[in-house]
C-alpha positions in Angstrom: 149.9 329.4 156.9 151.8 328.2 159.8 154.3 325.5 159.0 153.9 321.9 160.3 156.7 322.3 162.5 155.0 325.5 164.1 151.9 323.6 164.4 153.7 320.8 166.3 155.3 323.3 168.6 151.7 324.9 169.4 150.3 321.4 169.6 153.0 318.8 170.4 152.5 315.1 169.9 152.8 313.2 173.1 155.4 310.2 172.8 154.1 306.8 172.3 154.6 304.5 175.3 154.6 300.7 175.6 152.6 298.9 173.2 151.8 301.8 171.2 155.4 302.6 170.6 155.9 298.9 169.4 153.1 298.9 167.2 154.3 302.3 165.7 157.8 300.9 165.0 156.5 297.7 163.6 154.2 299.8 161.1 157.1 301.8 160.0 159.3 298.6 159.2 156.4 296.8 157.6 155.9 299.9 155.1 159.5 300.3 154.1 160.3 299.4 150.7 163.8 298.1 151.9 164.4 294.6 153.2 164.6 294.8 157.0 165.6 291.5 158.6 166.1 290.8 162.2 168.4 288.0 163.2 170.0 286.4 166.1 173.7 286.6 166.6 174.1 283.3 164.9 172.4 284.2 161.7 168.8 282.6 162.5 166.0 285.1 160.9 163.7 286.3 163.5 161.8 288.9 161.6 161.0 289.6 157.8 159.2 292.6 156.6 157.1 293.0 153.5 159.9 294.7 151.6 162.1 291.6 152.2 159.3 289.6 150.6 159.1 291.8 147.8 162.9 291.8 147.1 163.8 288.2 147.9 160.5 286.5 147.0 160.3 284.4 150.2 157.3 284.8 152.4 157.9 285.5 156.1 156.5 282.1 156.8 159.0 280.5 154.6 162.1 281.9 156.2 161.5 282.5 159.8 163.8 280.3 162.0 165.8 279.6 159.0 169.4 280.8 158.5 170.2 284.1 156.6 172.5 281.9 154.4 169.6 281.0 152.1 169.6 284.4 150.4 173.6 284.7 150.4 175.2 283.3 147.1 178.1 280.8 147.7 180.8 283.2 146.3 179.5 285.8 149.0 179.5 283.3 152.1 183.1 284.4 153.2 182.2 288.1 152.8 178.9 287.8 154.9 180.5 285.9 157.8 183.3 288.3 158.1 180.6 291.3 158.5 178.7 289.3 161.0 181.6 288.6 163.0 182.1 292.4 163.3 178.5 293.2 164.3 178.8 290.4 166.9 181.6 292.3 168.5 179.3 295.3 168.5 180.6 297.2 165.4 178.0 298.8 163.0 178.3 298.1 159.4 177.8 300.9 157.2 176.1 300.1 153.9 178.2 298.1 151.3 177.4 296.5 147.9 177.1 293.0 147.6 174.9 290.3 145.9 171.8 288.4 147.2 169.9 285.5 145.5 166.3 285.3 145.4 163.9 282.5 145.9 163.6 281.8 142.0 167.5 281.8 141.8 168.0 285.4 140.4 171.1 287.4 141.6 170.3 290.8 142.8 172.8 293.7 143.4 172.2 295.2 146.8 173.3 297.4 149.6 173.5 295.9 153.0 173.8 297.8 156.1 174.1 296.0 159.8 173.7 297.2 163.2 173.9 295.1 166.4 170.8 294.9 168.9 171.7 295.4 172.5 169.7 294.3 175.7 169.7 296.7 178.8 173.0 295.5 179.8 174.5 296.4 176.5 174.9 292.7 175.4 174.4 292.0 171.5 171.3 289.9 171.6 170.5 290.3 167.8 171.3 291.8 164.5 169.3 294.1 162.3 169.9 294.0 158.6 168.7 296.5 155.9 169.0 295.7 152.3 168.2 297.9 149.3 167.9 296.5 145.7 169.8 298.5 143.1 169.8 295.7 140.7 168.3 297.8 137.8 170.9 300.7 138.3 173.6 298.2 138.4 172.4 296.3 135.3 172.3 299.8 133.6 175.9 300.7 134.5 177.2 297.2 133.5 175.4 297.7 130.2 176.8 301.3 129.6 180.2 300.2 130.6 180.2 297.1 128.4 178.9 299.1 125.5 181.5 301.9 126.0 184.2 299.0 126.2 183.1 297.5 123.0 182.8 300.9 121.0 186.3 301.6 122.3 187.7 298.4 120.8 185.9 299.3 117.6 187.6 302.7 117.5 190.9 301.1 118.3 190.4 298.6 115.3 190.5 295.5 117.9 189.9 292.2 116.2 186.2 291.5 115.8 186.2 288.5 118.0 187.6 290.7 120.8 184.8 293.0 120.4 182.1 290.5 120.3 183.7 288.8 123.4 183.2 291.9 125.3 179.6 292.2 124.4 178.6 288.7 125.3 180.5 289.1 128.6 178.4 292.4 129.2 175.2 290.3 128.9 176.3 287.7 131.2 177.6 290.1 133.9 174.2 292.2 134.0 172.0 289.2 133.8 170.4 288.1 137.2 169.3 284.7 135.8 172.8 283.1 135.0 172.6 283.8 131.2 175.2 282.1 128.9 175.6 284.3 125.8 176.8 283.9 122.4 177.1 285.6 119.1 177.1 283.6 115.7 178.1 285.3 112.5 176.0 284.9 109.2 178.1 283.2 106.1 176.2 284.5 103.3 178.3 282.2 101.0 177.3 279.0 102.9 174.1 280.2 104.2 175.0 279.1 107.6 176.1 280.5 111.0 179.7 280.6 112.1 181.3 280.9 115.8 181.6 284.6 116.8 181.9 284.5 120.6 180.8 282.4 123.4 183.5 282.5 126.2 181.2 280.5 128.7 179.8 278.0 126.5 181.8 274.6 126.2 184.4 274.9 123.4 183.1 271.5 121.9 179.5 272.7 121.8 180.7 275.8 120.0 182.6 273.7 117.5 179.8 271.6 116.9 177.4 274.5 116.2 180.1 276.1 113.8 178.4 275.9 110.2 175.1 275.7 111.8 172.5 276.0 108.7 169.7 278.5 109.0 166.2 277.4 108.3 162.4 277.2 109.7 163.3 274.6 112.3 167.1 275.0 113.0 167.2 275.7 116.8 166.6 279.2 118.3 169.6 280.8 116.4 169.0 279.3 113.0 165.4 279.8 113.1 165.8 283.5 114.4 168.3 284.0 111.6 165.8 282.5 109.0 162.8 284.5 110.4 164.6 287.6 111.1 162.9 287.8 114.6 163.0 286.8 118.0 162.8 283.1 118.8 162.3 281.8 122.4 162.7 278.2 123.5 161.6 278.2 127.2 162.4 274.4 127.4 164.7 272.8 124.9 163.6 269.4 125.9 160.3 269.8 124.5 160.5 272.6 121.8 160.0 271.4 118.4 162.4 273.9 116.9 165.2 272.0 118.6 164.4 268.5 117.5 167.7 268.1 115.5 169.8 269.8 118.3 167.9 268.7 121.4 170.5 265.9 122.6 173.2 267.9 121.9 172.0 270.9 124.0 170.7 268.6 126.9 174.0 266.9 126.9 175.7 270.2 128.0 173.0 270.8 130.5 171.5 273.8 128.4 167.6 273.7 129.0 166.5 277.2 127.7 167.6 279.5 125.0 166.3 282.5 123.0 167.9 284.1 120.2 167.4 287.4 118.3 168.9 288.4 114.7 171.8 291.0 114.3 170.7 293.1 111.4 172.4 295.9 109.6 170.7 299.4 108.8 169.2 297.9 105.7 167.7 294.9 107.6 170.5 292.4 106.0 171.4 289.5 108.2 174.7 289.6 110.2 174.3 287.1 112.7 172.5 286.1 115.9 172.7 287.1 119.5 171.6 284.2 121.9 171.2 283.6 125.6 171.3 280.0 127.2 169.9 279.1 130.6 170.6 276.1 133.0 166.8 275.5 133.8 163.7 276.0 131.7 162.6 279.8 131.9 161.3 282.5 129.8 163.9 285.3 129.0 164.3 287.9 131.4 163.2 291.5 130.7 166.7 292.8 131.5 168.5 290.3 129.5 166.0 291.2 126.4 166.7 294.8 126.8 170.4 294.4 127.2 170.7 292.0 124.1 168.7 294.4 122.1 170.9 297.5 122.9 174.0 295.4 122.4 172.9 293.8 119.0 173.1 297.2 117.6 176.6 297.8 118.9 177.5 294.1 117.6 175.9 295.3 114.0 178.3 298.2 114.2 181.4 296.0 114.8 180.4 293.4 112.3 179.6 296.1 109.6 182.8 297.6 110.1 184.7 294.5 110.0 183.3 293.6 106.8 183.8 297.0 105.4 187.7 296.8 106.4 187.8 293.3 104.9 186.1 294.5 101.7 188.5 297.6 101.6 191.6 295.2 102.3 190.4 292.8 99.6 190.0 295.8 97.2 193.3 297.2 98.0 194.9 293.7 97.5 193.2 293.3 94.3 194.2 296.7 93.2 197.9 295.9 94.3 197.7 292.4 92.4 196.5 294.4 89.4 199.2 296.9 89.5 201.9 294.4 90.3 200.6 292.3 87.3 201.2 295.1 84.9 204.2 295.1 82.6 204.2 299.1 83.0 206.2 300.8 86.0 203.3 302.4 87.9 203.7 304.9 90.9 201.2 307.0 92.9 202.4 310.4 94.3 200.8 312.9 96.4 199.9 316.3 94.7 203.4 317.5 95.5 205.1 314.6 93.8 205.9 312.7 97.0 205.8 309.0 96.3 203.2 307.1 98.1 202.7 303.7 96.2 204.9 301.8 93.6 204.3 298.6 91.9 206.3 295.6 92.1 207.4 295.9 88.2 209.1 299.3 88.9 210.9 298.0 92.1 212.2 294.8 90.5 213.2 296.6 87.4 215.7 298.5 89.4 216.3 296.4 92.3 214.8 298.6 95.0 212.9 298.2 97.9 209.8 300.3 99.0 211.7 301.7 101.9 214.3 303.1 99.5 211.9 305.2 97.5 208.4 305.6 99.4 208.1 308.9 101.1 210.6 310.7 98.9 210.0 313.3 96.1 209.7 311.1 92.8 212.4 313.3 91.1 214.9 312.5 93.7 214.4 308.6 93.4 216.6 306.3 91.7 214.7 306.1 88.4 215.0 310.1 87.9 218.2 311.0 89.8 220.6 310.2 87.0 219.9 312.9 84.8 219.2 316.7 85.7 217.2 317.0 82.4 215.1 314.1 83.3 214.4 315.7 86.8 213.6 319.0 85.4 211.1 317.8 83.0 209.4 315.7 85.5 209.1 318.8 87.8 207.3 320.7 85.1 204.9 317.5 84.4 204.2 317.4 88.3 203.2 321.2 88.2 201.1 320.6 85.1 199.4 317.5 86.8 198.8 319.5 90.0 196.7 321.9 88.0 194.7 319.1 86.4 196.8 318.6 83.3 198.0 315.3 81.7 201.6 315.0 80.6 202.9 312.4 78.2 206.3 312.3 76.7 209.2 309.9 76.2 212.0 309.8 78.6 214.7 307.7 80.1 214.8 305.8 83.6 217.9 304.5 85.5 217.1 300.9 86.4 220.8 299.8 87.0 224.3 301.1 87.3 224.9 300.9 83.6 221.4 300.4 82.3 218.6 302.8 81.4 215.0 302.3 80.0 213.5 304.3 77.4 210.0 304.8 78.4 206.6 306.2 77.4 205.8 308.2 80.4 202.4 309.5 81.5 201.4 311.6 84.5 197.8 311.6 85.1 196.0 313.9 87.6 193.6 311.9 89.9 190.7 314.2 91.4 188.5 313.7 94.4 184.6 314.0 94.6 185.0 317.6 94.5 187.0 317.6 91.4 190.3 318.8 93.2 193.5 317.0 92.2 194.4 314.8 95.2 196.8 312.3 93.7 199.1 311.8 90.6 199.5 308.6 88.9 202.6 308.0 87.1 203.0 305.2 84.5 206.1 304.2 82.4 205.9 301.8 79.5 209.1 300.4 78.5 209.6 301.1 74.8 213.4 300.2 74.7 212.7 297.5 72.2 210.4 299.6 70.0 213.1 302.5 69.9 215.9 299.9 69.3 213.7 298.6 66.5 213.2 301.9 65.0 217.1 302.5 65.2 217.5 299.1 63.6 215.0 300.0 60.9 216.6 303.2 60.1 220.0 301.4 59.8 218.4 298.8 57.8 217.0 301.2 55.4 220.4 302.9 55.2 221.9 299.3 54.6 219.1 298.4 52.1 220.0 301.8 50.3 223.6 300.9 50.2 223.2 297.4 49.2 220.6 298.4 46.5 223.2 300.4 45.0 225.9 297.7 45.2 223.5 295.2 43.9 222.6 297.3 40.9 226.3 298.0 40.2 227.0 294.3 40.5 224.3 293.3 38.2 225.5 295.8 35.7 228.9 294.5 36.0 227.8 290.9 36.0 225.7 291.5 32.6 228.7 293.2 30.9 231.0 290.5 31.7 228.6 287.8 30.9 227.9 289.2 27.7 231.5 289.3 26.6 231.9 285.7 27.8 229.1 284.4 25.7 228.5 284.3 22.0 224.7 283.4 21.8 221.9 285.2 23.5 221.0 281.9 24.9 224.0 281.0 26.6 224.2 284.8 27.9 220.7 284.4 29.3 221.4 281.1 31.0 224.8 282.2 32.5 223.4 285.6 33.6 220.1 284.3 35.1 222.4 282.0 37.1 224.6 284.6 38.5 221.4 287.0 39.4 220.0 283.9 41.1 223.2 283.2 43.2 223.3 287.0 44.1 219.5 286.9 45.1 220.0 283.7 47.1 222.5 285.7 49.1 220.3 288.6 49.5 217.4 286.5 50.8 219.8 284.9 53.5 220.9 288.4 54.5 217.5 289.8 54.5 216.1 286.9 56.8 218.8 288.0 59.2 218.0 291.7 58.8 221.2 292.3 57.0 223.2 291.5 60.2 225.2 288.6 58.2 224.7 284.8 57.6 226.4 281.4 58.5 228.6 279.9 55.8 226.9 276.6 55.9 223.6 278.2 55.2 225.2 280.1 52.2 226.7 276.7 50.8 223.4 274.7 51.0 221.6 277.6 49.2 224.0 277.5 46.2 224.0 273.9 46.0 220.3 273.2 46.6 219.2 273.6 42.9 221.7 270.7 42.1 222.2 268.3 44.9 220.8 268.1 48.3 223.6 269.2 50.5 223.2 266.5 53.0 223.4 263.7 50.6 226.4 261.3 50.0 227.6 263.7 47.1 228.5 266.6 49.4 230.2 266.9 52.6 230.5 270.1 54.5 233.2 270.2 57.1 234.3 272.6 59.6 232.9 275.6 61.8 229.8 277.4 60.5 231.5 280.6 60.2 229.4 283.8 60.5 229.9 286.1 57.5 229.4 289.6 57.1 227.0 290.9 54.4 229.9 291.8 52.0 231.7 288.6 52.5 228.3 286.6 52.1 227.5 288.3 48.8 231.0 287.8 47.2 231.6 284.4 48.4 227.9 283.5 47.2 228.9 284.4 43.6 232.0 282.7 43.9 230.2 279.3 45.2 227.7 279.7 42.4 230.5 279.6 39.9 232.0 276.3 41.4 228.5 274.9 41.9 227.4 275.7 38.4 230.7 274.3 36.9 230.4 271.0 39.0 227.0 270.6 37.8 227.8 270.8 33.9 231.3 269.4 33.7 232.3 268.2 37.2 231.3 265.9 40.4 227.8 266.8 40.2 227.4 265.5 36.6 228.5 262.0 37.6 226.6 259.5 39.7 230.0 258.6 41.5 231.0 262.3 41.9 231.9 263.8 45.3 232.4 267.3 46.6 233.9 268.0 50.0 234.0 271.6 51.3 236.1 272.2 54.2 236.7 275.4 56.2 238.9 276.5 59.0 239.4 279.7 61.1 242.9 280.6 62.0 244.6 283.9 63.2 247.3 285.6 61.1 250.6 287.1 62.4 248.7 290.3 63.4 246.0 288.3 65.3 243.3 288.9 62.6 240.8 285.9 62.0 241.1 284.5 58.6 239.1 281.8 56.8 240.5 279.0 54.8 237.9 277.1 52.6 238.9 274.5 50.2 236.5 273.0 47.6 237.7 269.5 46.4 235.9 267.4 43.7 236.5 263.8 43.2 234.9 261.4 40.7 234.5 263.4 37.8 234.3 261.1 34.7 235.3 263.6 32.2 238.8 264.7 31.0 239.4 268.3 31.8 241.2 270.2 29.0 242.1 273.9 29.7 241.4 276.1 27.0 241.0 279.9 27.8 240.2 281.2 31.1 236.3 282.1 31.6 234.7 284.9 33.5 234.1 282.6 36.3 237.7 281.8 36.8 238.6 285.4 36.7 235.7 286.5 39.2 236.9 283.8 41.6 240.8 284.7 41.7 240.4 288.3 41.1 237.2 289.2 42.9 237.9 287.7 46.2 241.2 289.8 46.1 239.4 293.1 45.1 236.4 292.5 47.3 237.5 290.8 50.5 241.2 291.4 50.5 241.8 287.6 50.0 242.9 285.1 47.7 242.0 282.1 45.7 243.7 279.5 43.6 242.1 277.0 41.0 243.4 273.6 40.0 242.0 271.3 37.6 242.7 268.0 38.3 241.7 265.0 36.2 238.9 263.8 38.6 237.6 267.4 39.4 238.4 271.1 40.4 240.0 272.1 43.3 239.8 275.5 44.7 241.5 277.1 47.8 240.1 280.3 49.2 241.4 282.7 52.0 240.2 285.8 53.1 240.2 287.9 56.3 236.9 287.8 58.3 236.3 291.5 58.5 233.1 293.5 57.6 233.5 295.6 54.2 231.1 297.3 52.1 232.6 298.2 48.8 230.4 297.7 45.8 230.8 294.3 44.0 232.5 295.5 41.2 234.1 292.9 39.1 237.4 293.0 37.3 237.3 293.7 33.8 238.3 290.9 31.5 238.1 289.8 27.8 238.3 286.1 28.1 235.7 284.4 26.1 233.8 281.5 27.4 230.5 280.1 28.6 230.7 281.7 32.0 232.1 278.6 33.9 235.3 278.0 35.8 236.5 275.8 33.1 235.3 274.2 30.0 235.1 270.4 29.9 234.8 268.4 27.0 234.0 264.9 26.5 
């Protein structure tokens, strides 16, 4: 088959002449999809083809004779006049991208080329302009570019407000209808909408809408959130959904609005995406498509932000829990490298995270004091890395001269595949428990020692009291009193865990059965000296003898009787602390007649010397007994063996007769 070119060569088409040629050219111009516009050098429109009518919306009759400026937006006037000046000088302008405005106010993206029209003399007598609409392609480019920017911001963990701002600006940039976009975020706690992004809306309007409740008639956004569907208000002035917000919107020259909900993958509400317009109008198809696409991007950004916040809150909660624990808690990698440590562990040793995080646990301050502690920790880490728990008691350094005894546990933490990913170390301070165990052991030893001594003392008391009392009744009375004195001293020491007791407490215990020690009959003067267990037991028996004697024959037997017990601590020539105690009775009504020295007198004078390395002197004045006692304040634990005596008496310091 012969080609078309071959046929034309065989049968050439004669060139058109005159009116036929003009008609032919006019037909070509009229059938073009591009806007072909003829103008005078001054810019007056002289021809307007069907393509121009289709693109710009004006019929030819509406524009012929008018300035081309009717389709040039104000921000492009300077550009357009500069191009015209060049054509007027005879230049041809190759296609360039610019913008034009349609009859209904839409802004188009077009390419424009300009050529001069010359007469037979070569003078420029007109301008031919060809415009091609590429708005849809430009909108797609802007949409793709805006979405890409938003996704990059999401990947960079940019603030949510920055991501939403980019999405809103993309809608506004690609809109041919002058859309003013906004995003509101759903506050599930308050069942309301909060400001998200609206760079072109007045700030005061955005503030007024912040906290906007959702509901069946809550403007476009609140209703879209309530219905979970697109809501369109083509004219806010008459739309019933805007009854409560109409005056606010109109005061800012907002006449139309439509809003669509932003939903997550499970159709849960995240917010709304809205577009406002300055004049009543339905939503543009391109705007609807852009928001539908960018709403999904907004959902990704909002979901990610909420997931990050939830993760951060969870991490903060976990941190608060860890820091609130009394135990020392550390998290390490499988290798034993320290990743996290709680506040208790840091504060206990006065450390900062920078000093320990990232280092092998065995090399940290807590363990580096002891090769044995480090070696055992290394074995525990090896076991835990294989999935085995380790628990043992060890010591941790928490200061230059301070260590804690701890119950240490190293627990493997596995991932979803059962593989050990981290190790959790916890150390509970058991120093107090260990100290209590040591004290308990010492206390048991002390108790064993004291029981033996007490039994020896009781045996000696029984023997000596028996020798000093003729009748069973007097023996029982004297022996029970001395046992009670010994028991009272034991009680004081037991209450203090056998660490010792105060002298004032010991005196009050011995006087309690006979007279309240804080009454007018008794005065205790001087320092409340702390006595060792041995001194307390020995002095307790001495005070019992003095108290019993005063109750039977002395100051406590008389209504006018008084006792003053004074004590003083002083150093001897070697610098050792010694106690001086004086017992002075006054107001005894009975006359003292010294007969034989009883067991009580012997125990006071000789027992102090034997047990405590001290001395005692008794004086029997007419108005009461005076006793001066002195001994060193030193711990001693010999058994309370009493000196043997054959004195016969009733067990008191001295017998008194009426």
